[in-house]
C-alpha positions as CSV (number, residue, x, y, z in Angstrom):
1,M,3.6,24.8,-12.1
2,I,1.3,24.0,-15.0
3,S,-0.8,27.1,-14.2
4,Y,2.4,29.2,-14.3
5,M,3.3,27.7,-17.7
6,V,-0.2,28.4,-19.1
7,K,-0.2,32.0,-17.7
8,N,3.3,32.8,-19.1
9,Q,3.2,30.6,-22.2
10,K,3.5,33.5,-24.7
11,W,5.9,35.6,-22.6
12,C,8.3,32.6,-22.0
13,G,7.8,31.0,-25.4
14,I,6.6,27.7,-24.0
15,P,5.3,25.4,-26.7
16,E,1.8,24.0,-26.3
17,E,3.2,20.5,-26.6
18,V,5.3,21.0,-23.4
19,I,2.3,22.2,-21.5
20,N,0.3,19.1,-22.7
21,Q,3.1,16.8,-21.7
22,A,3.2,18.4,-18.2
23,R,-0.5,17.9,-17.8
24,G,-0.2,14.3,-18.9
25,G,2.6,13.7,-16.4
26,S,0.7,15.3,-13.6
27,A,-2.3,13.2,-14.3
28,R,-0.2,10.0,-14.3
29,T,1.5,11.0,-11.0
30,R,-2.0,11.4,-9.4
31,Q,-3.0,8.0,-10.7
32,I,0.1,6.3,-9.4
33,A,-0.3,8.0,-6.0
34,G,-3.9,6.8,-5.8
35,Q,-2.8,3.3,-6.6
36,A,0.0,3.3,-4.0
37,C,-2.4,4.5,-1.3
38,G,-4.9,1.8,-2.3
39,I,-2.2,-0.9,-2.0
40,A,-1.1,0.5,1.4
41,G,-4.7,0.3,2.6
42,K,-5.0,-3.3,1.4
43,V,-1.7,-4.2,3.2
44,R,-2.9,-2.7,6.5
45,Q,-6.2,-4.6,6.1
46,M,-4.4,-7.9,5.5
47,Q,-2.1,-7.4,8.5
48,A,-5.1,-6.7,10.7
49,Q,-6.9,-9.8,9.4
50,A,-3.7,-11.9,10.1
51,A,-3.5,-10.5,13.6
52,R,-7.2,-11.3,14.3
53,Q,-6.7,-14.9,13.0
54,A,-3.6,-15.3,15.2
55,R,-5.5,-14.1,18.3
56,Q,-8.4,-16.4,17.5
57,R,-6.1,-19.4,17.1
58,A,-4.4,-18.5,20.4
59,A,-7.7,-18.3,22.1
60,E,-8.7,-21.7,20.8
61,G,-5.5,-23.2,22.1
62,G,-4.1,-23.8,18.6
63,G,-1.5,-21.1,18.9
64,A,1.1,-23.0,20.8
65,P,2.4,-26.5,19.9
66,M,1.4,-29.3,22.2
67,K,4.1,-30.7,24.5
68,P,5.1,-34.3,23.7
69,A,3.7,-36.8,26.2
70,L,6.4,-38.2,28.5
71,P,6.5,-42.0,28.8
72,T,5.1,-43.4,32.0
73,G,6.4,-46.4,33.8
74,P,9.8,-48.1,33.5
75,L,11.8,-47.5,30.4
């Protein structure tokens, strides 16, 4: 869209300020998209780490609560 605006600036009477604002908005959009992808990657990494820790606790026997000991002998 920006290339169209630059190419047809004189013909369409598009002010330079409008083109500069479009460029700035486009750059900001790319920046936000990059940040969003970075956050999504960190979330996936944290989920994988939590799953590994849960498997490790389960393998060590710490994943399930212990059953209470039943009393022995007469009550």
